[in-house]
C-alpha positions in Angstrom: -6.4 -79.3 -102.6 -4.3 -76.9 -100.5 -4.1 -79.6 -97.8 -1.4 -81.4 -99.8 1.1 -78.6 -99.4 3.2 -80.8 -97.2 4.0 -83.0 -100.2 5.1 -80.2 -102.5 8.8 -80.6 -101.9 9.0 -84.3 -101.2 10.9 -86.0 -104.0 11.1 -82.8 -105.9 12.5 -84.4 -109.1 10.0 -87.2 -109.3 8.0 -87.3 -112.5 4.8 -86.2 -110.8 6.5 -83.2 -109.3 8.2 -82.2 -112.5 4.9 -82.4 -114.4 3.2 -80.4 -111.6 5.8 -77.6 -111.7 5.5 -77.4 -115.5 1.7 -77.1 -115.2 1.9 -74.6 -112.4 4.3 -72.3 -114.3 2.3 -72.6 -117.5 -1.0 -72.0 -115.6 0.5 -68.8 -114.1 1.8 -67.6 -117.5 -1.4 -68.0 -119.4 -3.5 -66.5 -116.6 -1.4 -63.4 -116.5 -0.9 -63.1 -120.2 -4.6 -63.7 -120.8 -5.7 -61.1 -118.3 -3.3 -58.5 -119.6 -4.6 -59.1 -123.2 -8.2 -58.8 -122.0 -7.6 -55.4 -120.6 -5.2 -54.0 -123.3 -6.6 -55.6 -126.5 -10.1 -56.6 -125.6 -11.0 -53.0 -124.8 -13.6 -53.7 -122.1 -16.4 -51.2 -122.2 -19.8 -50.3 -121.0 -21.3 -51.0 -124.4 -21.7 -54.6 -123.3 -24.7 -54.7 -121.1 -24.4 -58.3 -119.9 -24.8 -58.2 -116.1 -23.3 -61.7 -115.7 -19.9 -60.5 -116.8 -17.2 -58.8 -114.7 -16.1 -55.5 -116.1 -12.8 -56.9 -117.5 -14.8 -59.6 -119.4 -16.9 -57.1 -121.2 -14.5 -57.0 -124.2 -15.6 -55.1 -127.2 -12.8 -56.4 -129.5 -12.2 -60.0 -130.4 -8.7 -61.0 -129.2 -6.8 -63.5 -131.4 -3.2 -62.7 -130.6 -0.8 -63.7 -127.9 -2.1 -66.6 -125.8 -5.6 -66.2 -127.4 -4.0 -67.2 -130.7 -3.4 -70.7 -129.3 -6.3 -71.1 -126.9 -9.8 -69.5 -126.8 -10.0 -69.7 -123.0 -6.6 -69.1 -121.4 -8.1 -68.1 -118.0 -10.3 -71.2 -117.8 -7.4 -73.3 -119.1 -5.2 -71.8 -116.4 -7.6 -73.0 -113.7 -7.7 -76.5 -115.3 -3.9 -76.7 -115.4 -3.7 -75.4 -111.8 -6.1 -78.0 -110.6 -4.2 -80.9 -112.3 -0.9 -79.5 -111.1 -2.1 -79.5 -107.5 -3.3 -83.1 -108.0 0.1 -84.2 -109.3 1.7 -83.0 -106.1 -0.1 -85.7 -104.1 -2.5 -87.8 -106.2 -5.3 -89.2 -104.1 -8.8 -90.5 -105.1 -10.5 -87.4 -103.6 -8.2 -84.9 -105.3 -8.6 -86.9 -108.5 -12.4 -86.5 -108.3 -12.0 -82.8 -107.5 -9.7 -82.3 -110.5 -12.0 -84.2 -112.8 -15.2 -82.4 -111.6 -13.5 -79.0 -111.9 -12.4 -79.8 -115.4 -15.9 -80.8 -116.4 -17.3 -77.6 -114.7 -14.8 -75.4 -116.5 -15.5 -77.0 -119.8 -19.2 -76.2 -119.5 -18.4 -72.7 -118.3 -16.3 -72.3 -121.5 -19.1 -73.5 -123.7 -21.5 -71.0 -122.1 -18.9 -68.3 -122.6 -18.6 -69.2 -126.3 -22.4 -68.8 -126.7 -22.1 -65.3 -125.3 -19.1 -64.5 -127.6 -20.9 -65.8 -130.7 -23.9 -63.7 -129.7 -21.7 -60.6 -129.4 -19.0 -61.1 -132.0 -21.0 -63.2 -134.5 -19.3 -65.0 -137.4 -15.9 -63.5 -136.4 -16.0 -65.6 -133.3 -17.2 -68.7 -135.1 -14.2 -68.3 -137.5 -11.9 -67.9 -134.5 -13.3 -71.1 -133.0 -12.4 -73.0 -136.2 -8.7 -72.0 -136.1 -8.0 -71.9 -132.3 -8.2 -74.8 -129.8 -10.3 -74.5 -126.6 -7.7 -75.1 -123.9 -4.6 -76.9 -125.0 -2.8 -75.4 -128.0 -2.8 -77.6 -131.1 -4.6 -80.4 -129.3 -7.9 -79.5 -127.6 
C-alpha cells in the first residue's frame, strides 16, 4: 500500500483524496486517544496472566469513556480506517483486495478480543457491547 505514495498529492481536492484525508486524520486520532486511555484508564497490570497480550493490553479496568464510549475497538478501527484511507489515495484491484482482506482479518481479531474481554470482565463487558458499536460510532 505504501507504493501508492506518488498519488497522494495528485488532485488533492478530488473526492477520493478528501475522503482519504478524513479517514487518515480520524485513524490517527482514535489510535492515539485509544492508546492513551488504555494506559491511563485501563490500568494495565500483571494480574492478567494472558501471555497472548502485550503489557498495555492487560487492562484491569473496563474503559467506557472517551473513544471507547463510541467504539469498542478504537485501535483495530484505526487500522481499518488507515487501510481504506490508503486505498482511496489510488484505488486499484490489488489494493482493494488488501483493504477488504485486512478488514475481515481485523474483524475476526476483534471478535477474539471480545471473547477475552468477556472472560475477564464478565457481564460488565457484555453490557458494554450492547451500548457501544464495534468500529464505527452509531453505525457498526
